[in-house]
N, C-alpha and C positions, 0 to 999 in steps of 0.2 A: 310475616313481618317484612317491611321494605328493606332495601339495601342502601338507600340513600340516607345519610345522616348529616347533621350539622356539626362541623368540627369545633372542638373546644377553643376558647379564645387564645390559650397558650400555643396551640398548634398553628392557629391562624397567624399569630405574631411571629412564630419561627419561620413560617413560609414567607412572610413579608421580609424577615431579616435576610433570607436567602437572596432577595432581589435588591435590597437596599445596602446591606453590609456584606461586601465581598471579602474584605480584608481590613486590617486596622486602619489603613489609609481612608477607607470609606467612613469610619467613625470620625476621624479627624476632620474630614470634609464637612460632614453634616453639622458637627458642633461648632466649627469655625464659622460656617455660614449663619448658624443661629446667633452667634455672638455678634457678628456684623449687623444682622437684622435688628439686634437689640441696641444698636448705636454704640458699640464698643469703640474706644479710641486706643486701648491698649489690650493686647491679646498675647497670652503665653501658652505655648504648646510644649508638653513634655511627654516622652515615651520611654518605656523600658522594654528591652528585648523586642524592639521594632513595633511596640504596641501590643504584643501578645499578653504581657503581664500587666501593663499599666498605660493608660492614656489619660493625661490630665490637661484640661483646657480651662484656663482662668481668664476672665475678661472683666472690664469695668463698665459693662453695659447697664441697662435699666433694671435688670434683675427680674425675679418672679415673685409675685405676692404669695404669702402663705396659703391663701385660699385657692390659688391656682396650681400649687406645686404638684398635687397628686394628679390633677387633670393633664398636666404637661406630659405625663408618661402614659396616658391612655391612647389607644389607637384612634386616629383620625380626629384628634383634638388639637386645635390650632387657633392662634389669635390673628392669623393673617388672611383668613377667608371667612366670609359670612354667607355667601350664596353661590350658586353655580355660575352666575354671571361674572363673579370675581375671577374665575379661572381664565377668562378672556382678557384680563388686564392685570396680570401678576406683576407686581413691582418689587417683590422681595425675593431673596435667594431661596428660602424654604417656604412651603405653603401646604404640603400634603398632610402633615401631622402624623407621619408614619415612622420617622427615623428614631425618635426617643423611645417609643414603645418597642420597636424592633430591637434596638440596642439593649434595652433593659431586660429583654426576654432571654438573651444569650450571654449575659455577663453579670457582673456584680457592680452596681452603679451607686455612687454616693454623690448627691447634689447639695451644695451649700449656696444659698442665694439670699440677697437682700436688696430691696429697693432703696433708693436714696432717701425717701421720706419715712422709712421705717426705723424704729428704735433698735430692733434686733433682727438677726437673720433667721432663716429656716433651713432645716436639714432633713433629708430623707434618704433612706437606704433601701435599695431594691436588689434582690438576688433572684435571678432566674425568673423574672416577671412578678415575683411576690414582693409587695411593698410593705415596709415597716411603717411605724407611726412617724408623723411629722414632729420634729423636735426643734426647740429654739437653740440658736447658736450665735456666737459672735463672729462676724466676718465683715469685711469692707463692702461697700456697694458694688454690685455686680454678681457674677455667678462663677462658681468653681464646680466643674464636672470631672469626676474620676471614674474611669471605666477599667475594671480589673478582670483578669482571667477571661478574656474574650473567647467565646465558643466553648466555655467550660462544660456546658451541658449538651453540646452537640460535638462530641469528640471527632466524628468523621470530618466535619468542616475544619476542625483545628489541624488535622493531619495534612490537609491540603495547603496549609500555609507554607511559605518558603522559609529560608534561613532568616535569622534575626537581622542580619545586615541588609538582606534584600527587602524585607518588610520595612525596615527603617528608611531605605532608599525610596520606596513608594510613598511613605509618609512625607519625606522631604520634598518629593515632586508635587504632592498635593499642597503642601505648605507654600511652595514657590508659586504655584498657579494663583492661589488666593492673595499672596503678598504682591504679586505683579498687578492684580486687578484692583487692589486697594492700598496704594502707597500712602494714603493719608492716615493709616492705622499703624501704630507702633507694634511690631510683632517680634516675638522671641521664640526660638525653637531649640529645645534641649533633647538630646538623645543619649541614653545611658549616663545621665548625670552631667554631660558636657554640653556647653553652649555651642550649637552649630551655627546659628544665625541670630544676630541681635540687630534688628532693622529699625532705626528711628523713623518716625513719620517724615515724609518728604513731600514736596509739592508736585513733583513729576515722577514718572516711572523710570527714567533713565538711570538713576542711581541704583535702583533695584535690579535693573538689567545688568549693570556692571557687577553687582554683587554675585548674581547667580551665574552669569555667563562670561565674565571677564571684561576688563577695561578696554581691551583691543576691539572687541565686538561693539561695545557700547559707543565708542568714539567714532565708529564707522557707520552708524545708523543714519538713515535718511528720514526726515520728518514727513509724515503723510497727513493731509487734512483735506476733507471734502464734505460737501453737504448737498443733498438732492431732496428738495422739499423738506419732509420731516425725517429723512434718513441721514444720519451723520456718521462720518468715519474719521478717526484720528488715531495716531500712534506712530510707530517706527517700523521700517523695513530695513533689512540688511543690504549693504553694498554687495554687488555680485561676487566680489572676492571672498565674502564671508558665507559661503554656501555650506550645506551639510549633506551627508550621505543618506539621511532619512528626513522625515517630516517632523521630527521631535522639536525642532527649533521654531515651529509655527504655533503661535499663541493667539487665539481669537477670543475676545471677550464681548459678551452681550449684556449690557446693563450690569457690569461688575461680575458676571458669571462666565467661567471658562466653558466654552462650547466647542463642539466639533461639527463640521458640516462639509460634506464632500464637494458640493458645488462651489462653496467659497474657497476651499483648498485648490480646486481646479482653476478658479479665477486667478488666484495668487500665482500658481505655476504658469498660467498662460501669460500673465503680465511680464514674467521673466523670460519668456521664450526668446531665444537668440542671445541672451545674456549669460546663461549658465551652460556648462557642459552637460551632456547626457548623463543621467544618473545622479545629478546634484540637485538639491532642493533649497529654496530660499529660506531666509530667516525673517520672521515677522512677529511683531507685537502690536496687534490692531484691536481697537475698540469700536464697536458698533453701537449707535444710538438709534433705536427704532421704537416707535410708539408701542406700548405693551399689547394693544389690541391687534397689531400687525404680525405678531409672532406667537407661536404656541410652544410653551416650555413644558407642557404636561404630556410629553411623549414617552419618556422612559423614567423609571424610578430614580436613576442617578442624576437626571436633569441635565446631562451633558449634551444629549441630542435635542435639537429644536427644529421646528418647521416654520417657514415664512409664508405669509399669505401671498406674496408676490416674489418668489425666489429669483426670477429672471431679472427683476429690477435691481435687487440687491447685488446679484452677480455682475451686472453691467456697471453698477456704480463703483464697486470695488475695482473692477478691471480698469475702467477709465480713469479713476483717481490715481491708481498706481502708475499707469502709463504717462499721465500728465506730470506726475512727480519725476519720473525718469527723464522726460523730455526737458524739464526745467532744471535738472541737476547735472553737474559735471561728473561723469562716470569714467573719465579717462584713467587708465591704469597701465602704465608702460613698464617694460622690463629694463632695468638698469644694472650695470655690472657692480659687483661688490667691490668696495675699495680694497685695493691690494690684490685683485684677482679673485677667481672663484666663480661660483655659480651666479647667474643673474638673479636679482631680487626685484620684487614688485614695488614700484613706487607708490607712495600714499595717494589716495584719492584727494582731489581738491576739496578744501573745506567748504562747509555749507555757508552761504552768504550771511545767514543770521541764525541765532539760536531760537528755536520755536518756543512759544509759550507753553508752560507746564499745564497739564490738564489733570484734574483730580475728580474722583467720584465721591459724592456725599452719600451716606447710607440711604437717604430717603428720596433720592431723585437723580437727575442727569448730572453730567460733569460740568464743571465751571472752569474757565480759563484763569490762570493766575500768572501774571507777568513776573518774570524773574530776571531783572536786568543785572543783578549782581553775579549771576553764574557766568563763569568764563566761557568764551566761545570754544567749542571743541576743536582739537587740532586734527583729528582724523588721521593721525600718523600710525601706520602699521609698522610695528617694531619687530616683525618677524625677520629673523636673520636669513632664512632660506626662502626661495620662491616656491609658490604653489606649482606643482607639476602641470596643473590644468590651466594656469594663467595664460592669457593671450596678450599680444603686444598692446592692443588698445581695444576698448569696447566700441568705439565709434571712429570713423575716419576723421582725422584732425580737421580737414577742410569742409566736412559736411555740416550744413546749418543745423542748429540745435532743434529747430522746429520739425525736422523730418523724423520719421520713425527710426528706432535704433537699428544699427547695421553693424555686423561683424565683418571686417575686411577679409578678403580671400587669403591674403598673405599676412602672416604674423611677423614678418621681418626677420632679419638675420640675428641669430643668437648664438652664444657659445655652445659647443657640443655638450649635450647632457651627460651627467655622470653615469647614467644607466648603461651607456655604451661601453663602459669599462668592463661590464660583465659579459660582453660578447666577444667571441674569439676571432672574428673575421680577419682583421688585419692587426690584431693585438696578440701578445704572447703572454703566457703564464709567468707570474713573478716567481713561483716556486713549482717544482715538479709535483704534479698531483694536486695542486691547490686551485680551487675554483673561486677564491675569495677576492683576490686582488689581481688586477691586470695592468700592464704597463705598455707604453708604446715600444715597439721593437727598436733596439739600439742599432747603430750603424753596423752593417755587416752581419746582422742577424739573419738566420735562415728564414726563408719565407714560410708561411703557415703550412703550405702543402707538404713541406718536408719535415715539419716538426712532429714530435710524438705527442699526440693529443690524448689525454686520459679519457676513457669512455664515460659518457654522461648517463648511461642507462644501466640498470641492474644486470647482473650476469645472465639472467634468464631471458633478457629481452633483445640482445643484439640480432638474433636471427629475424625476429619480428621487424626490427627497424630496417635491417638490410633488405628484406623482401618488400617492405613498403617503399623504400627509396627506389628499388629496381622497378616497381610497378608504376610509379609516378613519373611524369616527364622530368627530365634532368634540366635543372636551371642553368642557363648560361650566365656569364658575368654581366651581361647588359641588363640594367635595371634602373628605373627612374621613379621619382615620387610625384604623385599628382594630388592636388588639393590638400597637401600636407597630411594625408591620412592613408593613402593607398600606394602600394608599390606595384609597378608593372614590370614584369621580368620576361625575357625571352626564354622559351623552353625548346626542347628537341622536337616537340610536336606543334608548337604554336606560341601562345603567350599565357601568362598567369597574372591575375590581379589579386593582390594580397592585402588583407586588412592588417596594418602594422600593429595596432593595439592587440587584436585577437591573437596574432602569431606570437608576439612577445609575451603575452599573458600565458599562453600554453607552454612556452619554453621555461619561464620562471616557475610555473606550477610543477612541471615535471622535475625540475632540479630540487625544489623545496620538498616535494613528496619523497624523492629518493633519499634526501638527507635525513628527513624525519624518520623514515623507515629504518635507516642505518644508525640512528641515534647520534648523528654528528652534525647537528645544526650549531655552528659556532655563534656565540654571542659576544658582541663587542661592548664592553663596559663604557659608559659615558664618563668623561673626565669630571664633569659636574652633573650629577643626577638632575633630571629635568622634571619640575613639578607641573602637573597638568590638572587644571580645574575643570570639572565637568558636573553634570547633573548628578544628584546623590544616588538615584537608582542605577544610573549607568556605572558610576564608580563602584557601587556594591556588586553589580553583576560582573564587572571586569575582575575585581579581586576574587570573586568566587572561582573564576577560571584561571587564576594566576599560575597554578601548577601546570596546566595545559599550555598556557602561553609561554612558560619557561622552556617547555620542550620545543617550541618553535623559535627559541632564541630571544624572546621578548621578556625582559625581567621587570616586573612592576610590583609595587607594594603600597600599602596605605600610608598616607602622610597626614591623616587627621582631617576631619570634616569631609568635604567633597573633593579633596585633592588626592591624586594618585602620583606617586613618584616613579619615574622611569629610570631604571639603573642600567639597562643594557638593551641593545637592539640587535637583530640578526645581522651578521656581517655582510651577507649577501644583499641586504636591503639597507645598508648604511647610508645610502643617498637619500632615503626618505626622511622627512621631518618626523621625529619621534612623537611630537604632539599630535600631528594630523593622523599618524598611524594608530595611536592609542585611542584618539577620539572616534575614529571610524570603526575600530574594532568594538569599542564600548557601545556605540549606537547600534551596531549590527547585533551584538549579543543581547541587548536590551529590547530590541524592537522586532527582530525577525524570529519566526518559529525555528527552533533548533532541532537537529536530528537527535533521536533518543540514544544512540550509541556513541561511544567515544570516537571510534573510527570515522563515523559520519560527521561528527563535530570537527574533527581534525581536517577532514576534506573541505568542510564548509569554510573554515578559517583560511585554509590554503587558497581556496578560490578567491576569497576576498583580498588577501594580502597580495597575491600575484596580480590581481586586477589593479590594485592601488599602485603597485610598483612599476607596472608596465608602461611603456611609452604611450602617450595618449593620441587620439585623433586630433589633428590640427597642429601637431608638433613637427616642425621641419627637421629633416635629417640630412646630413651630408653624405657624400658618396661612401666614405669609410663605414659609417654607421649602417647604411643600407646593406653593404656587402657583409658586414658582421652579422646582421640579423638574418640574412638569407643563408649564411654559412651555418649558423646554429640550427636553422630549420631542418637541415638534413639529418640532424642528430636526435630530433624529437621523435618519440614513439608514435604519438597521435597528432601530428602536425596539421591534420586536415580540419580539426575542430578545436575551439578554445574550451577551457574547462566548463563553461556555461552552455556548451552545445552549439554555439554559433560557428559557421564555417569560417576558416581563416583565409581561404583562397577560392577563386573561381577560375576555371581553366577554359580557355578558348583555343580550340585546335586550329591548325592552319586551314584545313578544309572548311571548317565552319566560317572562318573569316572570308575565304574566297567565295563561299556561297552568298554571304551577305553583300559582297561587292560585285556580284554577278559574274565572277570569273569562271565559275563552273555551274 
């Protein structure tokens, strides 16, 4: 007897479910797309326990006839394709006919549906792929799909699901992607019986962006529009001041479908080259209009990955359109002092000359422009009280003609000394004996730092190591200058040393934070008014999952309902950082980066990130006192030769090497 056998249909469907249904959010995506394909103008999504217990999708689309109801849950049964040629011109969001069959195989499904011309509706119950009889029922036109006990008959898959809040966050992210792609549909999202989003139909996507990402970001967006033959591009991109630490703020839609493509992401980042600091990523909400025969969406079961017939052409069109947008926009962003003193703040970008026409997607075809003269012109005012540490004095030279390519000036101008310098002991003194939290300028008659008693910055077991390292390395003299606002050149006993100011300060902060965490004495400073931070739902859920660990680092956060997190306290050592930026970057990092499996590894990962965010940046001008303070603290660091990420903090050039280069020896 042979060993090859045909698998039963139920096993085939469970295998397909493993590709199509990864988690509850996958079910929400497939059913929302089916509703939009059916012409729905109102769509309601409800989940319980993040979708593990219940997912309910209700729409007012065209519904399913009683004669087609049982076929809708059969594998490879669809109304959207008739022949293989149709795969080369797909115009709908769904087309394979796999999703409903796969979902019904691993859950308990109830479907109530009615066409507008029918006198009554139809209902079917399916449990683990076994369908019951079709019954008549009363229901409004449209379809209501209920999916209960997902993965009930595949318990191994269910154990791999995350916490309820994390799964609800993934569902909310899926909901936001579809809501951004289809602003013409009224959408409602409920989680655990509470309304998270109630989004009326709007003409343009800007209001939806403001709902999900905040008014400040929405008001600073730049309108993008371009057409090359039959390839169209339109949407919004963020002002360079609205960058992110990850690519999660980049949304690319193709014919109303959220997609990911490495080449297009590279084109987007390339367009921002010279406008963003290293490690920052742009924000974008872009829609592509491409003839269906020029793109293949049948690449992956999730339909997120696509392939273009001429990818280089699409890449060039995106890159050139964005660059033309930047050249025709006023991107000046200068630092101005806060009224009454304090840190400099970033001035608002100049407003756009006109409000772009709103563009919407119709379910059956391309987008159409809808004029909206009644909408007020955006103010583009950035209401942030504190300046971004990575801000520069201006994005372009003031006298440079707009037609020339973007240019970042070599000098960012004179600014007030940054507050981070308060945490350096160079020519500063401690406010209290043994306190590392606050520093003040020495008063008149105060002892110089060399004669003051400085508490050790290293654990008791490490002074010998630090002392031997300092003795082995060249001794720094007091002469030091800053070049390119990024590097320090200091004279040593053997020659000279070129120091990366950001890498060195990052190492110093990391060692101090690590020591305090190990000793359990990371002081937290409560905010006088707790600060609410609105972020993506999955990021908020992930952040709250690690709230206990963050509290050990001095950052106190708690849920505030919906997608909002309330910041109640920040580490005293990092009080100069904006709480909103710190929390956003931590949330993005936790939600997007692979995390170490152990608690100690996760603590180290977070300390790496926090110290990087708090450290002085490349391109930031330092005065003489700040340079001396930074170099003085270097001598107290245990591993000053490398930053926490492994990059060298300094390069040493001996006197003999210099003399060889100049031909003296």
